C-alpha positions in Angstrom: -15.4 -18.9 -12.4 -13.4 -16.8 -10.5 -9.6 -17.0 -11.9 -7.1 -17.2 -9.3 -5.2 -13.8 -9.0 -1.7 -16.1 -9.7 -3.3 -16.2 -13.2 -4.4 -12.2 -13.1 -1.4 -10.7 -12.5 1.4 -13.0 -13.5 1.5 -14.8 -10.0 1.4 -11.9 -8.1 -1.0 -10.8 -5.4 -1.4 -7.1 -5.6 -1.2 -5.7 -1.5 -1.8 -1.9 -1.8 0.6 0.2 0.9 1.1 3.3 2.4 3.9 4.7 4.5 4.7 7.7 6.4 7.9 8.9 7.3 9.9 11.6 9.0 11.8 12.8 5.9 12.7 11.4 2.1 16.0 9.7 3.3 15.3 6.2 3.3 18.5 5.5 5.0 18.1 8.1 7.8 15.0 9.0 8.3 12.3 6.5 9.9 9.2 4.8 9.1 6.5 6.2 11.4 3.4 4.5 9.9 2.8 1.7 7.6 -0.5 0.3 6.6 -1.4 -2.5 4.1 -4.9 -3.5 2.4 -4.9 -7.0 0.7 -7.5 -6.9 -2.1 -8.8 -10.4 -3.5 -11.7 -11.7 -5.6 -15.3 -12.0 -5.2 -17.8 -14.8 -6.4 -17.8 -12.5 -9.4 -14.5 -12.3 -10.2 -14.5 -8.5 -9.1 -11.4 -7.1 -6.9 -12.9 -6.0 -3.3 -10.7 -5.1 0.5 -10.6 -7.9 2.2 -8.3 -7.3 5.0 -6.5 -4.2 6.5 -3.1 -4.0 8.6 -1.4 -1.2 9.9 1.1 0.0 12.8 2.6 3.0 14.3 5.9 2.2 14.2 9.0 3.8 16.9 11.7 5.6 15.2 15.0 3.4 14.7 17.8 4.3 17.0 19.9 6.8 15.7 17.5 8.0 13.2 17.0 11.7 12.0 13.6 13.7 12.2 12.8 16.0 9.2 10.8 18.5 11.3 9.0 19.9 7.8 8.0 16.1 7.1 6.3 16.0 11.0 4.5 19.2 9.9 3.3 18.0 6.8 1.8 14.5 8.0 1.1 16.3 11.5 2.6 12.8 13.3 4.1 13.2 16.9 6.6 9.9 16.9 6.5 9.9 20.4 3.0 10.6 21.5 2.0 8.1 24.3 -1.5 7.5 22.8 0.4 6.1 19.3 0.4 2.6 20.7 3.8 2.6 18.7 6.0 -0.7 18.0 9.6 -1.0 16.9 10.0 -1.3 13.1 10.9 -5.1 13.3 7.5 -6.2 15.0 5.5 -4.0 12.7 6.9 -5.6 9.6 6.7 -8.9 11.3 2.7 -8.5 12.1 2.4 -7.1 8.2 4.2 -9.8 6.6 2.2 -12.9 8.1 -1.0 -11.9 6.7 0.1 -11.1 3.3 2.0 -14.5 3.2 -1.0 -16.1 4.1 -2.9 -14.3 1.4 -0.3 -15.0 -1.6 -0.8 -18.8 -0.3 -4.5 -18.9 -0.7 -4.6 -17.0 -4.0 -2.4 -19.5 -5.6 0.3 -16.4 -6.3 4.1 -16.6 -5.9 4.4 -13.4 -4.1 3.1 -10.1 -3.7 3.8 -6.6 -5.4 3.3 -3.2 -3.7 0.5 -1.3 -5.4 1.2 2.5 -4.4 0.5 5.9 -5.6 3.7 6.8 -6.6 5.2 3.6 -5.2 8.8 4.5 -5.7 8.8 6.0 -2.3 7.0 3.2 -0.5 9.2 0.4 -1.9 12.0 2.4 -1.2 11.4 2.8 2.3 10.4 -0.7 2.7 13.4 -2.0 1.7 15.4 0.1 3.6 13.6 -1.1 6.9 13.9 -4.8 5.5 17.5 -4.4 5.2 17.8 -2.7 8.7 15.8 -5.2 10.3 17.5 -8.1 8.6 14.3 -9.9 7.4 15.2 -12.8 5.3 11.9 -13.7 3.9 9.9 -10.4 2.5 6.7 -11.4 0.8 6.9 -8.7 -1.8 8.9 -8.5 -5.0 11.7 -6.2 -4.4 11.3 -3.6 -6.9 8.5 -4.0 -8.9 5.2 -2.1 -8.3 2.0 -1.0 -9.7 1.2 2.8 -9.7 -1.8 4.1 -9.2 -0.6 7.5 -10.4 -0.2 6.2 -13.4 -3.3 4.4 -13.6 -5.2 7.4 -12.6 -3.7 9.5 -15.4 -5.2 6.8 -17.7 -8.3 6.2 -16.9 -9.2 9.6 -15.5 -6.9 12.1 -16.8 -5.6 12.7 -13.0 -2.4 11.9 -11.3 -3.0 13.3 -8.0 -4.5 11.0 -5.4 -7.4 13.2 -4.3 -8.5 14.7 -7.5 -8.7 10.8 -8.8 -10.8 9.8 -6.1 -12.7 12.9 -6.9 -12.9 12.4 -10.8 -13.9 8.8 -9.6 -16.8 9.6 -7.4 -15.0 8.5 -4.4 -15.4 10.7 -1.1 -12.1 12.3 -0.2 -11.5 13.4 3.6 -8.7 16.0 3.5 -8.5 15.8 7.5 -7.9 12.2 7.3 -5.3 12.1 4.7 -1.6 11.4 5.3 -2.6 9.0 7.6 -0.9 5.6 6.3 -4.5 3.7 6.7 -6.5 5.7 5.3 -4.5 6.8 2.2 -3.8 3.0 1.8 -7.5 2.3 1.8 -8.6 5.0 -0.8 -5.7 3.9 -3.0 -7.1 0.3 -2.7 -10.4 1.7 -3.5 -9.2 3.1 -6.8 -7.0 0.4 -7.7 -9.9 -2.0 -7.3 -12.1 0.3 -8.8 -9.8 0.7 -12.1 -9.0 -3.0 -12.3 -12.6 -4.1 -12.2 -13.5 -1.0 -15.0 -10.9 -2.8 -17.2 -12.2 -6.2 -16.4 -15.5 -5.1 -17.6 -14.8 -3.8 -20.5 -12.9 -6.6 -21.8 -16.2 -8.8 -21.2 -18.1 -6.5 -23.4 -15.5 -6.3 -26.0 -16.2 -10.0 -25.9 -19.7 -9.9 -26.4 
């Protein structure tokens, strides 16, 4: 029987998040891309990717763009084909399906899963404060770190190297896209959680 995620992760729904920004200052540099991957158990109780949501975001008013950061990500914030939306609209679009997933998985709220998630949760919280969203589905400060899990299981902490160690294809040309990085991180997170679950089952035999 599948264990509800509300029991599996102490009431939290893991949601893998990746954010691309125009710098490292959460107050001054804007979000440019955000992606979230929802993971849920299949009939065998294994975590799988079930939903992906992402948006390109218009820099907020009077924000500062770090040229080095833009060069690193390759993002042109004002390219007409980005189909970018305002920060508030992007968060509303993201939060609605996450809240629905929290409810159907009998969880109390979502918990951010990220690769070195202090960066992502810092920018997410700054955006929530800026847009004055009252009810975020995410825990305000707790998170799961795939860099730590990767170091434990695969002996690697860099996302691309963990993927390689886990036998997952990695396309360096697609890296630093929020959706691509979030999807790859989600695949790794599911693999690591499922591997641990399999070990627990084996130990009980």
